[in-house]
TIMI-2910 file (N, C-alpha, C, CB; in pm, 1 decimal, decimal comma, always signed):
<rs>
+----------+----------+----------+----------+----------+----------+----------+----------+----------+----------+----------+----------+------+
!      n_x !      n_y !      n_z !     ca_x !     ca_y !     ca_z !      c_x !      c_y !      c_z !     cb_x !     cb_y !     cb_z ! resn !
+----------+----------+----------+----------+----------+----------+----------+----------+----------+----------+----------+----------+------+
!   +128,4 !  -4021,5 !  -5098,4 !   +204,6 !  -3909,1 !  -5050,5 !   +350,3 !  -3950,4 !  -5037,0 !   +148,6 !  -3857,7 !  -4916,9 !  Met !
!   +444,1 !  -3856,6 !  -5045,7 !   +585,4 !  -3888,0 !  -5034,7 !   +619,6 !  -3950,6 !  -4900,4 !   +667,8 !  -3763,5 !  -5055,8 !  Pro !
!   +711,3 !  -4045,4 !  -4902,3 !   +759,8 !  -4105,2 !  -4779,2 !   +659,7 !  -4195,7 !  -4711,1 !   +800,4 !  -3999,1 !  -4685,6 !  Gly !
!   +551,5 !  -4234,2 !  -4778,8 !   +454,2 !  -4324,4 !  -4720,4 !   +368,2 !  -4260,1 !  -4612,0 !   +524,3 !  -4442,5 !  -4664,1 !  Gly !
!   +362,0 !  -4126,8 !  -4607,8 !   +281,3 !  -4058,3 !  -4507,1 !   +136,5 !  -4054,6 !  -4554,3 !   +334,8 !  -3914,3 !  -4480,3 !  Ile !
!    +45,3 !  -4091,8 !  -4466,9 !    -96,4 !  -4081,8 !  -4499,6 !   -164,6 !  -3995,0 !  -4394,7 !   -162,7 !  -4222,6 !  -4507,1 !  Thr !
!   -263,5 !  -3923,2 !  -4436,4 !   -340,5 !  -3838,6 !  -4346,7 !   -477,7 !  -3900,6 !  -4331,3 !   -350,1 !  -3692,3 !  -4399,6 !  Val !
!   -515,5 !  -3929,1 !  -4207,5 !   -645,8 !  -3987,4 !  -4180,0 !   -741,4 !  -3875,0 !  -4143,6 !   -637,8 !  -4093,6 !  -4066,3 !  Gln !
!   -860,8 !  -3879,3 !  -4197,3 !   -958,8 !  -3776,6 !  -4165,9 !  -1088,0 !  -3842,0 !  -4121,2 !   -983,3 !  -3684,8 !  -4286,9 !  Thr !
!  -1164,7 !  -3769,7 !  -4043,6 !  -1296,8 !  -3814,6 !  -4000,4 !  -1400,0 !  -3731,3 !  -4074,7 !  -1314,5 !  -3802,1 !  -3844,6 !  Ala !
!  -1519,3 !  -3785,3 !  -4092,6 !  -1623,6 !  -3705,3 !  -4157,7 !  -1646,3 !  -3575,7 !  -4081,5 !  -1755,2 !  -3784,8 !  -4167,6 !  Pro !
!  -1677,4 !  -3471,1 !  -4152,5 !  -1701,8 !  -3340,8 !  -4090,8 !  -1810,8 !  -3352,4 !  -3984,9 !  -1741,2 !  -3236,4 !  -4197,4 !  Ser !
!  -1786,2 !  -3291,8 !  -3870,1 !  -1887,2 !  -3290,1 !  -3765,1 !  -1882,2 !  -3406,2 !  -3669,8 !  -2019,3 !  -3285,7 !  -3825,4 !  Gly !
!  -1788,9 !  -3497,3 !  -3687,6 !  -1781,8 !  -3613,7 !  -3600,4 !  -1683,4 !  -3588,3 !  -3487,6 !  -1741,6 !  -3738,9 !  -3679,6 !  Val !
!  -1729,8 !  -3598,7 !  -3365,0 !  -1642,8 !  -3589,1 !  -3248,3 !  -1641,4 !  -3725,4 !  -3180,5 !  -1690,6 !  -3476,5 !  -3149,6 !  Ala !
!  -1526,6 !  -3767,2 !  -3133,5 !  -1516,2 !  -3895,8 !  -3066,2 !  -1576,3 !  -3883,5 !  -2927,5 !  -1369,0 !  -3943,4 !  -3058,7 !  Leu !
!  -1692,3 !  -3942,5 !  -2907,0 !  -1763,4 !  -3924,6 !  -2781,2 !  -1707,4 !  -4009,6 !  -2669,0 !  -1907,9 !  -3956,0 !  -2799,7 !  Thr !
!  -1633,3 !  -4114,9 !  -2697,8 !  -1581,9 !  -4202,7 !  -2594,1 !  -1454,8 !  -4153,4 !  -2529,2 !  -1558,4 !  -4336,7 !  -2650,0 !  Gly !
!  -1402,0 !  -4041,1 !  -2573,1 !  -1276,0 !  -3990,4 !  -2519,6 !  -1297,7 !  -3851,3 !  -2462,8 !  -1166,1 !  -3988,3 !  -2628,5 !  Gln !
!  -1267,7 !  -3835,0 !  -2334,7 !  -1293,0 !  -3707,8 !  -2267,1 !  -1209,5 !  -3594,7 !  -2324,2 !  -1265,8 !  -3721,2 !  -2119,3 !  Ala !
!  -1095,2 !  -3626,7 !  -2386,2 !  -1007,8 !  -3519,8 !  -2432,9 !  -1045,3 !  -3465,3 !  -2570,5 !   -867,1 !  -3568,8 !  -2436,2 !  Gln !
!  -1139,7 !  -3524,4 !  -2639,4 !  -1179,1 !  -3479,4 !  -2772,8 !  -1320,0 !  -3421,8 !  -2764,0 !  -1172,2 !  -3596,4 !  -2877,1 !  His !
!  -1334,0 !  -3293,2 !  -2794,9 !  -1463,2 !  -3226,1 !  -2783,6 !  -1494,1 !  -3148,3 !  -2910,3 !  -1465,1 !  -3132,6 !  -2662,1 !  Lys !
!  -1621,7 !  -3118,3 !  -2929,8 !  -1666,6 !  -3035,2 !  -3041,1 !  -1722,4 !  -2905,7 !  -2983,6 !  -1773,9 !  -3109,3 !  -3128,5 !  Arg !
!  -1675,9 !  -2793,8 !  -3034,2 !  -1723,8 !  -2663,3 !  -2989,4 !  -1817,8 !  -2604,5 !  -3094,0 !  -1605,4 !  -2567,3 !  -2962,4 !  Ala !
!  -1928,5 !  -2550,4 !  -3049,8 !  -2026,0 !  -2483,8 !  -3135,3 !  -2012,1 !  -2334,0 !  -3110,0 !  -2173,3 !  -2534,3 !  -3106,9 !  Thr !
!  -1949,6 !  -2263,5 !  -3203,8 !  -1913,5 !  -2123,2 !  -3185,4 !  -2012,1 !  -2033,2 !  -3259,1 !  -1769,9 !  -2097,1 !  -3234,6 !  Val !
!  -2057,1 !  -1927,2 !  -3191,5 !  -2151,6 !  -1831,9 !  -3250,8 !  -2084,4 !  -1695,4 !  -3268,0 !  -2279,3 !  -1818,9 !  -3162,6 !  Thr !
!  -2163,9 !  -1597,4 !  -3306,0 !  -2113,0 !  -1463,0 !  -3328,3 !  -2098,4 !  -1379,1 !  -3202,6 !  -2201,3 !  -1392,7 !  -3422,4 !  Gly !
!  -2116,0 !  -1439,8 !  -3086,4 !  -2095,7 !  -1370,6 !  -2959,1 !  -1965,6 !  -1421,1 !  -2898,3 !  -2216,7 !  -1393,3 !  -2861,1 !  Ala !
!  -1869,1 !  -1333,7 !  -2878,0 !  -1740,0 !  -1375,2 !  -2822,5 !  -1758,4 !  -1432,0 !  -2682,4 !  -1641,3 !  -1256,6 !  -2819,6 !  Ala !
!  -1697,3 !  -1548,5 !  -2658,3 !  -1706,5 !  -1613,5 !  -2527,7 !  -1587,3 !  -1706,4 !  -2511,2 !  -1840,8 !  -1691,8 !  -2512,6 !  Ala !
!  -1567,5 !  -1751,0 !  -2387,9 !  -1462,4 !  -1849,4 !  -2361,8 !  -1493,9 !  -1979,0 !  -2434,5 !  -1447,1 !  -1874,8 !  -2210,2 !  Leu !
!  -1390,2 !  -2046,9 !  -2479,5 !  -1407,5 !  -2175,7 !  -2546,4 !  -1486,8 !  -2271,1 !  -2458,1 !  -1270,9 !  -2237,1 !  -2582,2 !  Leu !
!  -1461,0 !  -2269,7 !  -2329,0 !  -1530,5 !  -2360,2 !  -2236,8 !  -1682,6 !  -2342,3 !  -2243,7 !  -1481,8 !  -2336,7 !  -2093,2 !  Ser !
!  -1729,7 !  -2221,7 !  -2274,3 !  -1873,6 !  -2196,8 !  -2284,8 !  -1932,4 !  -2256,4 !  -2411,9 !  -1901,4 !  -2047,6 !  -2280,5 !  Ala !
!  -1850,4 !  -2277,1 !  -2513,0 !  -1896,0 !  -2331,8 !  -2640,1 !  -1887,3 !  -2484,7 !  -2646,3 !  -1815,5 !  -2272,2 !  -2752,3 !  Tyr !
!  -1834,4 !  -2546,6 !  -2540,9 !  -1821,3 !  -2692,7 !  -2535,4 !  -1920,5 !  -2745,9 !  -2433,5 !  -1675,1 !  -2736,0 !  -2498,8 !  Ile !
!  -2003,4 !  -2839,8 !  -2474,3 !  -2098,3 !  -2901,3 !  -2381,3 !  -2020,9 !  -2964,3 !  -2265,6 !  -2186,7 !  -3008,1 !  -2453,6 !  Ser !
!  -2049,1 !  -2920,5 !  -2144,8 !  -1978,0 !  -2971,2 !  -2028,2 !  -1849,3 !  -2897,7 !  -1998,0 !  -1948,4 !  -3114,7 !  -2046,8 !  Gly !
!  -1812,0 !  -2799,6 !  -2079,9 !  -1690,3 !  -2721,7 !  -2056,8 !  -1563,0 !  -2797,0 !  -2090,5 !  -1684,9 !  -2677,8 !  -1914,2 !  Gly !
!  -1450,2 !  -2744,8 !  -2044,5 !  -1321,2 !  -2809,4 !  -2069,4 !  -1316,5 !  -2942,6 !  -1995,6 !  -1203,4 !  -2717,9 !  -2025,0 !  Leu !
!  -1254,1 !  -3045,1 !  -2053,9 !  -1248,1 !  -3174,8 !  -1986,2 !  -1162,7 !  -3167,5 !  -1860,5 !  -1192,8 !  -3281,7 !  -2080,6 !  Pro !
!  -1204,4 !  -3239,5 !  -1759,1 !  -1129,7 !  -3245,9 !  -1633,6 !  -1066,9 !  -3383,9 !  -1614,3 !  -1221,4 !  -3212,5 !  -1515,1 !  Lys !
!  -1102,6 !  -3479,5 !  -1695,3 !  -1038,9 !  -3611,3 !  -1692,2 !  -1001,2 !  -3650,1 !  -1834,1 !  -1132,7 !  -3718,7 !  -1628,2 !  Thr !
!   -904,8 !  -3736,3 !  -1844,3 !   -857,2 !  -3784,7 !  -1973,4 !   -887,4 !  -3934,1 !  -1980,8 !   -703,5 !  -3756,3 !  -1992,8 !  Ile !
!   -917,9 !  -3985,4 !  -2099,4 !   -951,9 !  -4126,5 !  -2111,0 !   -843,0 !  -4211,9 !  -2048,3 !   -972,9 !  -4165,4 !  -2257,9 !  Ser !
!   -884,7 !  -4320,5 !  -1984,5 !   -791,5 !  -4404,3 !  -1909,3 !   -798,1 !  -4372,3 !  -1761,5 !   -648,8 !  -4386,2 !  -1960,7 !  Gly !
!   -879,0 !  -4271,2 !  -1725,0 !   -902,7 !  -4239,0 !  -1585,9 !   -801,7 !  -4147,4 !  -1521,6 !   -908,6 !  -4361,2 !  -1510,1 !  Gly !
!   -710,4 !  -4088,9 !  -1596,9 !   -610,6 !  -3998,8 !  -1539,9 !   -675,1 !  -3864,1 !  -1508,9 !   -490,3 !  -3981,1 !  -1636,4 !  Ser !
!   -694,7 !  -3834,9 !  -1381,0 !   -762,9 !  -3712,1 !  -1341,1 !   -672,2 !  -3591,0 !  -1356,7 !   -811,4 !  -3722,7 !  -1197,0 !  Ala !
!   -726,0 !  -3482,3 !  -1408,5 !   -652,4 !  -3357,1 !  -1418,1 !   -670,1 !  -3279,1 !  -1288,2 !   -700,3 !  -3273,5 !  -1540,2 !  Ile !
!   -779,4 !  -3297,6 !  -1220,0 !   -805,9 !  -3226,6 !  -1096,1 !   -905,6 !  -3116,3 !  -1118,9 !   -678,0 !  -3170,4 !  -1037,6 !  Gly !
!   -992,8 !  -3091,0 !  -1023,2 !  -1100,9 !  -2995,1 !  -1043,4 !  -1055,1 !  -2852,0 !  -1065,3 !  -1191,7 !  -2998,7 !   -927,3 !  Pro !
!   -938,0 !  -2814,6 !  -1014,9 !   -894,2 !  -2676,5 !  -1030,6 !   -795,3 !  -2659,6 !  -1144,9 !   -832,2 !  -2627,3 !   -902,4 !  Ser !
!   -766,9 !  -2766,5 !  -1217,3 !   -670,7 !  -2759,3 !  -1327,5 !   -740,4 !  -2774,5 !  -1461,6 !   -563,0 !  -2866,8 !  -1312,1 !  Gln !
!   -682,8 !  -2709,1 !  -1560,5 !   -730,3 !  -2721,0 !  -1697,7 !   -629,8 !  -2805,1 !  -1775,8 !   -749,9 !  -2580,3 !  -1763,8 !  Asn !
!   -668,0 !  -2849,8 !  -1893,4 !   -570,8 !  -2921,2 !  -1977,2 !   -448,5 !  -2834,4 !  -2003,8 !   -635,2 !  -2964,0 !  -2110,5 !  Pro !
!   -335,2 !  -2897,1 !  -2028,8 !   -210,3 !  -2822,7 !  -2048,7 !   -191,6 !  -2775,4 !  -2192,1 !    -92,7 !  -2908,1 !  -2008,7 !  Ser !
!   -258,1 !  -2839,6 !  -2287,9 !   -246,4 !  -2803,0 !  -2428,7 !   -382,2 !  -2820,6 !  -2496,7 !   -137,2 !  -2888,8 !  -2499,8 !  Val !
!   -416,4 !  -2727,1 !  -2585,5 !   -537,2 !  -2739,1 !  -2668,1 !   -496,3 !  -2736,4 !  -2814,9 !   -639,4 !  -2624,3 !  -2636,6 !  Ala !
!   -555,3 !  -2825,0 !  -2893,2 !   -538,8 !  -2826,3 !  -3038,5 !   -675,5 !  -2794,3 !  -3097,3 !   -483,1 !  -2965,7 !  -3091,2 !  Tyr !
!   -682,8 !  -2692,3 !  -3181,5 !   -808,8 !  -2650,9 !  -3241,2 !   -802,9 !  -2663,1 !  -3392,0 !   -842,9 !  -2508,0 !  -3201,1 !  Leu !
!   -911,6 !  -2712,5 !  -3449,7 !   -920,9 !  -2725,2 !  -3594,7 !  -1064,7 !  -2696,5 !  -3636,5 !   -875,8 !  -2867,1 !  -3642,3 !  Gln !
!  -1082,3 !  -2604,3 !  -3730,4 !  -1215,1 !  -2572,6 !  -3782,0 !  -1262,4 !  -2685,2 !  -3873,5 !  -1214,3 !  -2437,1 !  -3857,7 !  Ala !
!  -1390,8 !  -2715,3 !  -3867,1 !  -1446,0 !  -2819,5 !  -3953,5 !  -1453,5 !  -2768,1 !  -4096,6 !  -1586,1 !  -2864,1 !  -3904,1 !  Glu !
!  -1424,7 !  -2856,0 !  -4190,9 !  -1417,8 !  -2815,9 !  -4331,7 !  -1552,9 !  -2773,4 !  -4387,5 !  -1362,7 !  -2929,2 !  -4414,8 !  Ser !
!  -1662,4 !  -2814,7 !  -4326,4 !  -1795,6 !  -2777,8 !  -4374,3 !  -1838,0 !  -2638,4 !  -4327,3 !  -1897,3 !  -2880,4 !  -4327,9 !  Ala !
!  -1757,9 !  -2575,1 !  -4241,8 !  -1791,3 !  -2439,9 !  -4195,8 !  -1804,0 !  -2344,1 !  -4313,9 !  -1684,7 !  -2388,5 !  -4097,3 !  Asn !
!  -1898,5 !  -2252,1 !  -4304,5 !  -1915,9 !  -2151,9 !  -4410,0 !  -1853,2 !  -2018,7 !  -4371,3 !  -2064,3 !  -2132,4 !  -4440,7 !  Thr !
!  -1804,8 !  -2009,6 !  -4248,9 !  -1740,6 !  -1888,1 !  -4200,4 !  -1608,0 !  -1920,8 !  -4135,2 !  -1831,2 !  -1814,3 !  -4102,0 !  Gly !
!  -1557,9 !  -1828,0 !  -4057,0 !  -1427,2 !  -1839,0 !  -3993,2 !  -1443,5 !  -1825,9 !  -3843,3 !  -1329,8 !  -1732,0 !  -4047,0 !  Thr !
!  -1354,9 !  -1892,6 !  -3768,0 !  -1352,1 !  -1876,4 !  -3622,9 !  -1221,3 !  -1806,5 !  -3586,6 !  -1365,6 !  -2015,1 !  -3549,0 !  Val !
!  -1233,4 !  -1700,4 !  -3506,1 !  -1117,3 !  -1626,4 !  -3458,2 !  -1101,1 !  -1651,6 !  -3308,6 !  -1131,8 !  -1474,0 !  -3487,6 !  Tyr !
!   -975,6 !  -1660,7 !  -3262,6 !   -949,9 !  -1685,8 !  -3121,0 !   -839,8 !  -1595,0 !  -3066,9 !   -912,1 !  -1831,7 !  -3099,5 !  Val !
!   -846,0 !  -1570,8 !  -2937,0 !   -737,8 !  -1509,3 !  -2861,0 !   -720,6 !  -1594,1 !  -2736,0 !   -768,0 !  -1357,2 !  -2825,7 !  Thr !
!   -604,9 !  -1584,0 !  -2670,9 !   -582,7 !  -1663,1 !  -2550,0 !   -491,1 !  -1592,6 !  -2450,0 !   -523,9 !  -1797,7 !  -2586,6 !  Trp !
!   -484,2 !  -1461,7 !  -2456,8 !   -396,8 !  -1387,6 !  -2365,8 !   -464,8 !  -1350,1 !  -2234,4 !   -347,2 !  -1262,9 !  -2433,7 !  Asp !
!   -594,0 !  -1377,0 !  -2222,0 !   -666,1 !  -1346,0 !  -2099,9 !   -711,8 !  -1201,8 !  -2090,1 !   -581,6 !  -1378,0 !  -1983,4 !  Gly !
!   -678,1 !  -1119,8 !  -2189,2 !   -714,5 !   -978,4 !  -2184,8 !   -797,4 !   -935,0 !  -2304,9 !   -590,2 !   -894,0 !  -2176,5 !  Gln !
!   -758,0 !   -978,2 !  -2424,8 !   -827,2 !   -931,9 !  -2544,7 !   -940,3 !  -1026,3 !  -2584,2 !   -728,6 !   -917,8 !  -2660,1 !  Ser !
!  -1032,1 !   -972,3 !  -2662,2 !  -1146,3 !  -1048,1 !  -2712,0 !  -1141,9 !  -1046,5 !  -2863,8 !  -1281,1 !   -989,7 !  -2659,1 !  Thr !
!  -1153,3 !  -1163,8 !  -2928,2 !  -1149,6 !  -1166,1 !  -3075,3 !  -1271,0 !  -1095,4 !  -3134,8 !  -1143,2 !  -1310,9 !  -3126,6 !  Pro !
!  -1253,3 !  -1044,7 !  -3256,1 !  -1360,6 !   -974,7 !  -3325,6 !  -1399,4 !  -1048,8 !  -3452,3 !  -1318,8 !   -831,5 !  -3358,8 !  Leu !
!  -1528,2 !  -1051,3 !  -3481,6 !  -1579,1 !  -1124,4 !  -3597,8 !  -1542,0 !  -1059,2 !  -3729,7 !  -1728,6 !  -1136,9 !  -3588,9 !  Ala !
!  -1493,6 !   -934,9 !  -3728,0 !  -1458,5 !   -867,5 !  -3852,8 !  -1310,4 !   -884,4 !  -3888,1 !  -1492,6 !   -719,5 !  -3843,0 !  Asn !
!  -1244,1 !   -975,9 !  -3821,7 !  -1104,8 !  -1013,6 !  -3851,1 !  -1002,9 !   -907,8 !  -3814,2 !  -1090,9 !  -1044,8 !  -3996,1 !  Ala !
!  -1038,7 !   -810,1 !  -3731,1 !   -940,1 !   -710,4 !  -3692,8 !   -862,9 !   -749,1 !  -3567,6 !  -1007,3 !   -578,1 !  -3671,5 !  Thr !
!   -908,6 !   -853,4 !  -3497,0 !   -835,3 !   -902,4 !  -3381,1 !   -862,3 !  -1050,5 !  -3362,0 !   -873,8 !   -823,9 !  -3254,6 !  Leu !
!   -756,5 !  -1127,8 !  -3351,0 !   -769,0 !  -1271,4 !  -3327,6 !   -699,3 !  -1352,1 !  -3434,7 !   -914,4 !  -1311,1 !  -3320,4 !  Gly !
!   -665,0 !  -1475,7 !  -3398,6 !   -602,3 !  -1569,6 !  -3491,0 !   -709,9 !  -1655,4 !  -3555,4 !   -497,5 !  -1658,1 !  -3418,3 !  Phe !
!   -691,8 !  -1689,4 !  -3682,2 !   -784,8 !  -1775,0 !  -3755,2 !   -757,2 !  -1920,7 !  -3719,0 !   -772,6 !  -1752,8 !  -3909,0 !  Val !
!   -863,1 !  -1994,3 !  -3686,1 !   -849,5 !  -2138,0 !  -3661,5 !   -855,3 !  -2207,3 !  -3797,7 !   -962,6 !  -2192,2 !  -3563,7 !  Val !
!   -747,7 !  -2279,9 !  -3836,1 !   -741,7 !  -2340,8 !  -3969,1 !   -821,9 !  -2470,4 !  -3978,9 !   -598,0 !  -2367,8 !  -4006,6 !  Pro !
!   -844,1 !  -2513,6 !  -4103,9 !   -906,7 !  -2643,3 !  -4129,9 !   -796,6 !  -2746,1 !  -4156,6 !  -1006,5 !  -2635,0 !  -4250,9 !  Thr !
!   -837,3 !  -2873,1 !  -4168,1 !   -742,6 !  -2983,1 !  -4190,4 !   -666,0 !  -2959,8 !  -4320,2 !   -816,4 !  -3119,8 !  -4194,9 !  Ala !
!   -540,1 !  -2996,8 !  -4324,7 !   -466,5 !  -3076,1 !  -4226,0 !   -400,0 !  -2991,4 !  -4117,8 !   -362,0 !  -3158,6 !  -4295,5 !  Pro !
!   -414,8 !  -2859,9 !  -4122,1 !   -350,5 !  -2773,8 !  -4022,5 !   -434,9 !  -2767,8 !  -3894,8 !   -328,9 !  -2631,3 !  -4079,6 !  Ala !
!   -374,3 !  -2723,1 !  -3785,7 !   -443,8 !  -2701,8 !  -3660,0 !   -371,3 !  -2592,0 !  -3583,3 !   -451,6 !  -2833,3 !  -3576,6 !  Phe !
!   -437,8 !  -2537,6 !  -3482,9 !   -379,7 !  -2435,7 !  -3397,1 !   -349,8 !  -2499,7 !  -3262,4 !   -474,8 !  -2312,4 !  -3381,9 !  Leu !
!   -223,4 !  -2493,0 !  -3217,6 !   -182,1 !  -2551,9 !  -3089,6 !   -162,4 !  -2438,6 !  -2989,8 !    -50,6 !  -2637,4 !  -3104,9 !  Arg !
!   -230,1 !  -2449,0 !  -2874,7 !   -219,1 !  -2348,0 !  -2769,8 !   -173,8 !  -2416,7 !  -2641,5 !   -355,0 !  -2272,9 !  -2748,6 !  Ile !
!    -46,5 !  -2396,9 !  -2601,2 !     +4,0 !  -2460,1 !  -2478,9 !    -15,1 !  -2371,1 !  -2356,2 !   +151,6 !  -2494,3 !  -2495,0 !  Pro !
!    -17,7 !  -2434,6 !  -2239,0 !    -23,5 !  -2361,8 !  -2112,3 !   -160,9 !  -2365,4 !  -2050,0 !    +18,5 !  -2219,1 !  -2132,5 !  Gly !
!   -172,2 !  -2414,2 !  -1926,7 !   -301,4 !  -2425,2 !  -1858,7 !   -375,7 !  -2291,7 !  -1852,8 !   -281,5 !  -2478,6 !  -1717,9 !  Arg !
!   -301,1 !  -2184,2 !  -1821,7 !   -366,0 !  -2053,7 !  -1813,5 !   -415,4 !  -2008,5 !  -1950,9 !   -269,6 !  -1949,7 !  -1755,0 !  Glu !
!   -338,2 !  -2036,5 !  -2054,4 !   -377,7 !  -1998,4 !  -2190,6 !   -498,8 !  -2077,8 !  -2236,8 !   -261,5 !  -2019,2 !  -2288,0 !  Cys !
!   -500,6 !  -2208,9 !  -2209,4 !   -614,0 !  -2292,9 !  -2249,1 !   -742,0 !  -2241,3 !  -2182,6 !   -588,6 !  -2442,1 !  -2211,0 !  Val !
!   -732,8 !  -2206,9 !  -2054,8 !   -850,2 !  -2156,2 !  -1982,2 !   -896,4 !  -2022,0 !  -2036,1 !   -819,2 !  -2143,5 !  -1833,8 !  Ala !
!   -806,2 !  -1946,5 !  -2098,0 !   -837,7 !  -1810,5 !  -2144,2 !   -876,7 !  -1802,9 !  -2291,1 !   -720,3 !  -1720,9 !  -2120,5 !  Ala !
!   -884,7 !  -1915,8 !  -2361,9 !   -918,0 !  -1912,4 !  -2504,3 !  -1058,7 !  -1854,2 !  -2522,4 !   -908,9 !  -2055,2 !  -2566,7 !  Ile !
!  -1066,8 !  -1747,3 !  -2602,3 !  -1194,9 !  -1687,7 !  -2638,6 !  -1215,2 !  -1706,4 !  -2787,9 !  -1200,8 !  -1536,6 !  -2599,4 !  Lys !
!  -1339,3 !  -1730,1 !  -2828,3 !  -1372,4 !  -1757,1 !  -2968,9 !  -1487,8 !  -1669,9 !  -3014,5 !  -1407,4 !  -1905,4 !  -2989,2 !  Cys !
!  -1492,3 !  -1649,6 !  -3145,7 !  -1607,8 !  -1585,3 !  -3208,7 !  -1615,3 !  -1633,0 !  -3353,6 !  -1597,4 !  -1428,2 !  -3201,2 !  Ile !
!  -1737,0 !  -1649,9 !  -3403,4 !  -1758,5 !  -1689,1 !  -3542,6 !  -1782,0 !  -1564,3 !  -3627,4 !  -1878,6 !  -1787,2 !  -3554,9 !  Ala !
!  -1728,4 !  -1565,4 !  -3748,2 !  -1745,7 !  -1450,5 !  -3837,2 !  -1889,2 !  -1436,2 !  -3884,0 !  -1653,9 !  -1462,6 !  -3957,1 !  Ser !
!  -1958,9 !  -1548,1 !  -3892,5 !  -2098,1 !  -1547,2 !  -3936,0 !  -2165,3 !  -1677,0 !  -3891,3 !  -2108,1 !  -1529,8 !  -4090,4 !  Thr !
!  -2290,7 !  -1669,8 !  -3855,8 !  -2366,6 !  -1789,0 !  -3820,1 !  -2303,0 !  -1871,9 !  -3709,9 !  -2384,8 !  -1874,0 !  -3940,3 !  Gly !
!  -2323,5 !  -2003,1 !  -3718,9 !  -2266,7 !  -2098,3 !  -3624,0 !  -2157,4 !  -2177,2 !  -3693,8 !  -2375,8 !  -2193,2 !  -3567,0 !  Thr !
!  -2040,6 !  -2183,2 !  -3631,8 !  -1926,3 !  -2256,1 !  -3686,6 !  -1883,5 !  -2361,3 !  -3583,3 !  -1807,1 !  -2158,1 !  -3721,7 !  Gln !
!  -1811,1 !  -2463,4 !  -3629,2 !  -1774,3 !  -2574,2 !  -3540,9 !  -1623,7 !  -2595,1 !  -3537,3 !  -1843,4 !  -2702,5 !  -3585,4 !  Tyr !
!  -1574,6 !  -2626,3 !  -3417,9 !  -1433,0 !  -2657,8 !  -3397,2 !  -1419,4 !  -2797,3 !  -3340,9 !  -1366,5 !  -2555,4 !  -3303,4 !  Leu !
!  -1320,4 !  -2869,1 !  -3388,4 !  -1279,1 !  -2993,0 !  -3324,2 !  -1168,7 !  -2953,1 !  -3226,5 !  -1229,8 !  -3102,7 !  -3429,7 !  Gln !
!  -1179,6 !  -2999,2 !  -3102,2 !  -1085,8 !  -2960,4 !  -2995,9 !  -1027,4 !  -3085,4 !  -2933,6 !  -1155,5 !  -2872,8 !  -2887,8 !  Cys !
!   -895,6 !  -3088,9 !  -2921,5 !   -828,6 !  -3200,7 !  -2856,1 !   -744,6 !  -3143,3 !  -2743,3 !   -740,6 !  -3283,1 !  -2957,0 !  Tyr !
!   -754,0 !  -3204,3 !  -2626,2 !   -683,8 !  -3153,4 !  -2507,9 !   -588,4 !  -3256,7 !  -2451,3 !   -783,4 !  -3111,2 !  -2400,8 !  Phe !
!   -470,6 !  -3209,7 !  -2408,6 !   -374,7 !  -3294,5 !  -2338,6 !   -380,2 !  -3262,0 !  -2190,2 !   -230,5 !  -3275,2 !  -2394,4 !  Glu !
!   -353,2 !  -3362,1 !  -2102,5 !   -365,0 !  -3338,8 !  -1958,0 !   -265,8 !  -3240,5 !  -1901,5 !   -350,2 !  -3466,1 !  -1886,2 !  Pro !
+----------+----------+----------+----------+----------+----------+----------+----------+----------+----------+----------+----------+------+
</rs>
C-alpha cells in the first residue's frame, strides 16, 4: 500500500476475549439496544483495570459488521427512533476497513440495532 500503510485484519467472527473493551454483538431481526445483543451488556471496565463506574457507559463506540455477514445491520443512536430492517430508517454499519464511530456516553447507551435478515454480527470496540 502507498506510504507503507498496512491494514491488519482478524479472521471473521473473532473477538478478543481478554479485553473488556472489545465485544461481539449478535444482532437479529428484532430491534433492540446494542447492550442487549452483547453478552454481558456494555463493558463497565477497560483492560488494565480502569473502572468506568457502574452508572457510566463507554464514551465512544466503534462498530464494524463482520465480512461474513449475509445481510446488513442498521443502527440509530438518538434515543428516540428505532432502526428498520427494510432500510427506511437507520445507518448501515460498514465492513472492514471502514467502521462507524459513535461518540457520547448517552449516544452509546442509546444505540439500537436490527438485522435486515437472519442473524448478523458486529465487532464493537469501546473507549472509556
